[in-house]
C-alpha positions, 0 to 999 in steps of 0.5 A: 882104409876102404869104404864101400857103399851101395844103394838100390832104388826100385821103380816098379820092375826097374831098379837103379843101383848106385855104388861107390868105393873109396880107398886110402893108404899112407905112402910106403916107407923106403930107404936109399940103398946101393949095390955092394959086394961082400966076401963070405967070412969063411970061403972068401966067395964074393956075394952081391948084396944091397946096403942101405945108406940111410934107415929103411924107413927114412923116406916115404911116398905120398899118401894115395886115395882112389874113388870109384863110382858106379851106376847100374840100371836093371830092367825087365825083359821077356820071360824071366830075363833081366837086362842090365846097363851100367857105367863105372868110373874108376879113379874119378880124380885121376890120381897118379901117385908113385907106388914103387921106387928103385931104392938105388936111384930113387926114381919110379920103377919103369913099369905100370905097377909102379904108378897108380892106375889112371882114370878109366870109364867102363860100360857094362851090359849084361843079362840075368836069368 
């Protein structure tokens, strides 16, 4: 589920835009497995494969959610230019849930993609014509 909201408040030639993003999802299902080797029934060639030791949906990772908030101030500049200064907080609650596991060891995969991204603070500065 994803929910996005935004509100723009005008103050003369200035504007304040507030935004938010909430995403939630159930944890991924997985099943423990182990590496196995089988022989091709006709040629006898050995094939490396994986055998599940329990049903493929026997385990589930934790449910996750993330909340992002933002604010942007727009102000007039000479000519038809508009300046913008904004601030964004991604993953406000700093959730650090596991997203991917190695089904053989049942440990998180050794990569950043296996974890929810940590909280980030972002400053945005821009111009618009």
